[in-house]
C-alpha positions as CSV (number, residue, x, y, z in Angstrom):
1,X,34.6,-30.3,-26.5
2,X,37.8,-32.7,-25.6
3,X,39.0,-30.6,-22.9
4,X,35.6,-30.1,-21.5
5,X,35.7,-34.0,-21.0
6,X,38.9,-34.4,-19.8
7,X,37.5,-31.7,-17.0
8,X,34.1,-32.6,-16.4
9,X,33.6,-36.1,-14.6
10,X,36.0,-34.7,-12.4
11,X,34.0,-30.5,-11.6
12,X,30.5,-32.8,-11.1
13,X,31.9,-34.7,-8.6
14,X,33.9,-31.0,-6.9
15,X,30.8,-29.1,-7.7
16,X,27.8,-30.7,-6.7
17,X,26.2,-29.9,-9.7
18,X,25.3,-31.4,-13.4
19,X,27.9,-30.5,-15.8
20,X,27.5,-31.0,-19.3
21,X,30.4,-31.3,-21.9
22,X,28.9,-29.9,-25.5
23,X,30.5,-29.0,-28.6
24,X,29.9,-25.8,-29.7
25,X,29.3,-27.1,-33.3
26,X,26.1,-28.2,-31.2
27,X,25.5,-25.5,-29.4
28,X,25.0,-23.5,-33.5
29,X,23.3,-26.4,-34.6
30,X,20.7,-27.7,-32.2
31,X,20.7,-25.2,-29.2
32,X,17.4,-26.3,-27.8
33,X,18.3,-30.1,-27.2
34,X,22.4,-28.9,-25.3
35,X,21.9,-26.1,-23.9
36,X,20.3,-26.4,-20.0
37,X,16.6,-25.9,-19.2
38,X,17.0,-25.1,-15.9
39,X,18.9,-21.2,-14.7
40,X,21.1,-19.6,-13.9
41,X,23.9,-21.8,-15.7
42,X,27.5,-21.0,-16.4
43,X,29.4,-21.6,-19.9
44,X,33.0,-22.5,-20.2
45,X,34.7,-22.3,-23.4
46,X,37.7,-23.6,-24.6
47,X,39.7,-22.2,-27.2
48,X,43.9,-21.5,-28.0
49,X,43.3,-19.1,-30.9
50,X,39.8,-17.8,-30.1
51,X,39.6,-17.3,-34.4
52,X,37.4,-20.3,-35.5
53,X,34.5,-19.7,-36.6
54,X,32.6,-21.1,-34.1
55,X,34.4,-19.8,-30.5
56,X,32.5,-16.9,-30.6
57,X,29.2,-17.2,-33.3
58,X,28.3,-20.3,-29.8
59,X,29.1,-17.5,-26.7
60,X,27.0,-15.6,-29.4
61,X,24.3,-17.8,-29.3
62,X,24.0,-18.5,-26.1
63,X,23.9,-15.1,-24.7
64,X,21.4,-13.9,-26.9
65,X,19.0,-17.1,-25.9
66,X,20.2,-16.6,-22.1
67,X,21.0,-13.3,-21.6
68,X,21.5,-14.1,-17.8
69,X,24.0,-16.9,-18.4
70,X,27.4,-16.6,-17.5
71,X,30.6,-17.7,-19.7
72,X,33.9,-18.4,-18.1
73,X,36.6,-18.1,-21.3
74,X,39.6,-19.7,-21.4
75,X,41.9,-18.7,-24.5
76,X,46.0,-19.4,-25.1
77,X,46.0,-15.6,-27.4
78,X,45.7,-12.6,-26.5
79,X,44.3,-11.0,-29.5
80,X,42.2,-14.1,-30.9
81,X,38.7,-12.7,-30.9
82,X,36.5,-14.7,-28.5
83,X,39.7,-12.7,-25.5
84,X,38.9,-9.4,-26.9
85,X,34.8,-9.7,-28.0
86,X,33.6,-9.7,-24.7
87,X,35.7,-7.3,-22.7
88,X,32.6,-4.4,-22.4
89,X,30.4,-8.0,-21.6
90,X,30.0,-8.3,-17.5
91,X,28.3,-11.5,-17.7
92,X,31.5,-12.9,-19.8
93,X,34.7,-13.4,-17.9
94,X,38.1,-14.3,-20.2
95,X,40.8,-15.8,-18.8
96,X,44.0,-16.2,-21.2
97,X,47.0,-17.9,-20.3
98,X,51.0,-17.1,-21.1
99,X,51.1,-16.5,-24.3
100,X,53.8,-19.7,-24.0
101,X,51.0,-21.9,-24.1
102,X,49.3,-20.5,-27.6
103,X,52.0,-22.8,-29.3
104,X,52.2,-22.5,-33.1
105,X,51.9,-25.5,-34.8
106,X,49.1,-27.0,-36.9
107,X,48.7,-30.0,-33.8
108,X,47.5,-29.0,-30.8
109,X,49.6,-30.1,-27.9
110,X,50.4,-27.4,-25.1
111,X,47.7,-25.4,-25.4
112,X,45.0,-28.2,-24.8
113,X,47.1,-29.2,-21.2
114,X,47.5,-26.0,-19.6
115,X,43.9,-24.9,-21.1
116,X,43.0,-27.7,-19.2
117,X,45.0,-27.5,-16.0
118,X,43.8,-23.7,-15.8
119,X,40.4,-24.7,-15.9
120,X,40.7,-27.9,-13.3
121,X,40.4,-24.5,-10.6
122,X,36.9,-25.0,-10.8
123,X,36.7,-27.7,-8.5
124,X,39.5,-26.3,-5.6
125,X,37.9,-23.1,-4.9
126,X,37.5,-24.4,-1.6
127,X,41.4,-24.7,-1.6
128,X,43.6,-23.5,-3.7
129,X,46.0,-24.5,-2.0
130,X,45.4,-27.7,-2.5
131,X,45.6,-26.8,-6.2
132,X,48.8,-25.1,-6.4
133,X,50.0,-28.4,-4.6
134,X,48.4,-30.5,-7.5
135,X,49.6,-28.5,-10.4
136,X,53.4,-28.6,-9.3
137,X,52.5,-32.3,-9.1
138,X,51.5,-32.9,-12.3
139,X,54.1,-30.9,-13.4
140,X,56.9,-33.2,-11.5
141,X,55.2,-36.1,-13.5
142,X,55.1,-34.6,-16.2
143,X,58.9,-34.0,-15.9
144,X,59.3,-37.8,-15.2
145,X,57.6,-39.2,-18.1
146,X,59.5,-36.3,-20.6
147,X,62.4,-38.0,-19.0
148,X,61.4,-41.8,-18.9
149,X,59.7,-42.2,-21.5
150,X,60.0,-40.8,-24.8
151,X,62.7,-42.9,-26.2
152,X,60.6,-46.2,-25.3
153,X,57.7,-44.4,-27.2
154,X,60.0,-43.1,-30.0
155,X,60.5,-46.7,-30.7
156,X,56.7,-47.4,-30.4
157,X,56.2,-45.1,-33.6
158,X,58.1,-46.9,-35.5
159,X,57.1,-50.4,-35.4
160,X,54.0,-51.9,-37.6
161,X,50.7,-50.4,-37.1
162,X,48.1,-48.8,-39.4
163,X,45.4,-48.2,-36.6
164,X,45.3,-47.1,-33.3
165,X,43.0,-47.7,-30.3
166,X,42.8,-45.1,-27.2
167,X,41.1,-46.5,-23.6
168,X,40.0,-44.6,-20.9
169,X,36.6,-44.5,-18.3
170,X,35.8,-40.7,-16.3
171,X,37.7,-37.8,-17.4
172,X,40.8,-40.1,-18.9
173,X,38.0,-41.2,-21.1
174,X,38.1,-37.6,-22.1
175,X,42.0,-37.6,-22.9
176,X,41.7,-40.9,-24.7
177,X,39.5,-38.5,-27.5
178,X,42.2,-36.2,-26.9
179,X,44.8,-38.7,-27.8
180,X,43.0,-40.0,-30.9
181,X,42.4,-36.6,-32.1
182,X,46.4,-36.0,-32.0
183,X,47.6,-39.4,-33.4
184,X,44.7,-39.1,-36.4
185,X,46.3,-35.4,-36.6
186,X,50.1,-35.8,-36.4
187,X,50.3,-38.9,-39.0
188,X,48.2,-37.1,-41.8
189,X,44.9,-39.3,-41.2
190,X,47.9,-42.3,-42.1
191,X,47.0,-44.1,-39.0
192,X,43.4,-43.8,-38.5
193,X,42.2,-44.1,-34.9
194,X,39.7,-44.3,-32.1
195,X,38.7,-43.5,-28.7
196,X,36.5,-45.9,-26.5
197,X,36.3,-46.6,-22.6
198,X,36.8,-50.3,-21.6
199,X,33.6,-51.9,-21.4
200,X,32.6,-50.1,-24.5
201,X,35.0,-52.2,-26.3
202,X,32.9,-55.1,-25.7
203,X,30.6,-53.8,-28.2
204,X,31.6,-54.0,-31.4
205,X,34.5,-51.8,-31.7
206,X,36.5,-54.9,-30.6
207,X,36.2,-56.5,-33.8
208,X,38.1,-53.4,-35.2
209,X,41.0,-54.7,-33.5
210,X,43.1,-56.8,-36.0
211,X,46.8,-57.4,-36.4
212,X,48.6,-54.3,-37.5
213,X,46.4,-52.6,-34.0
214,X,48.0,-50.5,-31.6
215,X,46.1,-50.1,-27.9
216,X,47.1,-47.9,-25.7
217,X,45.3,-48.6,-22.1
218,X,45.4,-45.6,-20.1
219,X,45.0,-47.8,-16.4
220,X,42.5,-46.1,-13.6
221,X,44.3,-46.3,-10.2
222,X,40.7,-46.3,-8.3
223,X,40.3,-50.3,-7.7
224,X,36.7,-51.3,-9.6
225,X,37.9,-49.0,-12.6
226,X,41.2,-51.3,-12.3
227,X,39.3,-54.1,-11.8
228,X,37.8,-53.9,-14.6
229,X,40.3,-52.5,-17.3
230,X,42.4,-55.5,-16.3
231,X,39.7,-58.2,-17.0
232,X,39.2,-56.8,-20.4
233,X,43.2,-56.7,-21.2
234,X,43.5,-59.9,-20.3
235,X,40.6,-61.2,-23.0
236,X,42.7,-59.1,-25.1
237,X,45.7,-61.0,-24.6
238,X,43.4,-64.2,-23.7
239,X,42.4,-63.9,-28.0
240,X,45.4,-62.7,-28.9
241,X,44.0,-59.1,-30.2
242,X,46.3,-56.1,-31.9
243,X,50.4,-55.8,-32.3
244,X,51.0,-54.8,-28.9
245,X,49.6,-52.3,-26.0
246,X,50.9,-49.7,-24.0
247,X,49.7,-49.8,-20.5
248,X,50.2,-46.7,-18.3
249,X,49.7,-46.3,-14.9
250,X,50.9,-46.5,-11.7
251,X,51.4,-50.0,-10.5
252,X,50.8,-52.4,-13.5
253,X,51.0,-55.7,-12.7
254,X,53.4,-57.9,-14.4
255,X,51.1,-60.7,-16.0
256,X,49.0,-58.5,-17.3
257,X,52.0,-58.0,-20.3
258,X,52.1,-59.7,-22.8
259,X,54.5,-60.0,-25.5
260,X,55.3,-57.3,-27.5
261,X,54.0,-54.8,-25.3
262,X,55.3,-51.0,-24.0
263,X,55.0,-50.4,-19.8
264,X,54.4,-47.0,-19.1
265,X,54.9,-46.8,-15.5
266,X,54.2,-43.8,-13.9
267,X,55.3,-43.7,-10.4
268,X,53.0,-40.9,-8.3
269,X,49.9,-41.0,-10.3
270,X,48.1,-42.9,-7.8
271,X,47.8,-39.8,-5.4
272,X,46.9,-37.6,-8.6
273,X,43.7,-39.0,-9.0
274,X,42.5,-40.3,-11.7
275,X,40.7,-36.8,-12.4
276,X,43.9,-34.8,-12.4
277,X,45.5,-37.4,-14.8
278,X,44.2,-37.2,-18.4
279,X,46.8,-34.5,-19.4
280,X,49.5,-36.6,-19.1
281,X,48.0,-39.4,-20.7
282,X,47.7,-36.6,-23.6
283,X,51.3,-36.0,-23.3
284,X,52.0,-39.4,-23.6
285,X,50.0,-39.9,-26.9
286,X,51.6,-36.7,-28.0
287,X,54.8,-37.8,-27.5
288,X,53.4,-41.3,-29.8
289,X,52.3,-38.9,-32.6
290,X,54.9,-36.7,-33.1
291,X,57.5,-39.6,-33.2
292,X,55.2,-41.0,-36.1
293,X,55.1,-38.2,-37.8
294,X,58.5,-38.1,-38.2
295,X,58.9,-41.5,-38.9
296,X,55.9,-41.2,-41.6
297,X,58.5,-38.2,-43.2
298,X,56.1,-35.4,-42.4
299,X,57.2,-32.1,-40.5
300,X,55.5,-32.2,-36.9
301,X,54.5,-28.3,-37.1
302,X,52.8,-28.4,-40.0
303,X,51.7,-32.0,-40.6
304,X,49.0,-32.0,-43.2
305,X,51.1,-32.1,-46.0
306,X,48.0,-30.9,-48.1
307,X,47.3,-28.3,-46.7
308,X,43.6,-30.1,-46.0
309,X,43.8,-29.1,-42.1
310,X,45.1,-25.7,-40.7
311,X,46.1,-24.3,-37.8
312,X,42.7,-22.4,-37.2
313,X,40.0,-23.5,-38.7
314,X,39.0,-21.7,-42.4
315,X,36.3,-19.4,-42.1
316,X,32.3,-20.6,-42.8
317,X,29.3,-19.5,-43.0
318,X,27.4,-19.2,-39.6
319,X,23.7,-20.4,-40.3
320,X,21.2,-18.7,-37.8
321,X,17.2,-19.5,-36.5
322,X,15.1,-17.5,-38.0
């Protein structure tokens, strides 16, 4: 779902059609509430392995309820059920990414970013050359983050914090939600985190920011959105909330930075545009989660010490409508 949330607003703007982000579980429990009432429509499904129970169950239900619907499946596993089950169905197109994107660890990292980048081509169908240039620019920016920001994020991961709040708007709110999940998984739940929008934080969640809370701010390049975000950061500074902040973006004002803050300056991010940068936000969060995992003495490839969660969700009963 968070892959879709990192893309939905941008695709709606690019395509000029309504785009709704829906969890596969909601399709199984409340299809009448979440599936489009107007036809025709297309569903885009994301899955690393495609072997989790709800991956194919949701597609099966949609094909059954709306036989005229069309489906695009984006997955990283060529042998997974999602990639193989519908090979003879003309209503379904499966896009299987390079096997190197199908990371083997419990926590989904390269799979997430590559699926988001792959599906973003839907917003560039009228200019695939521009899509290729955008992907190349994202790759260069990722190289920059990995080359310049690994050590600062590693040092930050060793600080004394127990909760983390990720802030983002638009597509970057989708990235913030994925970032929160990554940190929770990588820390085996020892670090609690949540995602919120900048304006939404004022409506109650700000009360959860304590002296042991790290606030990660994905700062927009859009001037209007940035103005709202800066106001909120100033409020956090004025109220002396949190154990420190991570400010990630381009051209971050020096007077916005408080003691204990980490600046992740990303030259060129504005040129990419806010709709394209959730994958970079998530990359930074993945690094933070990785080093926090090591700091806690856990194994990054299998951080769930008790085995509560696994790489592929365990089988469960798929209940169907009567």
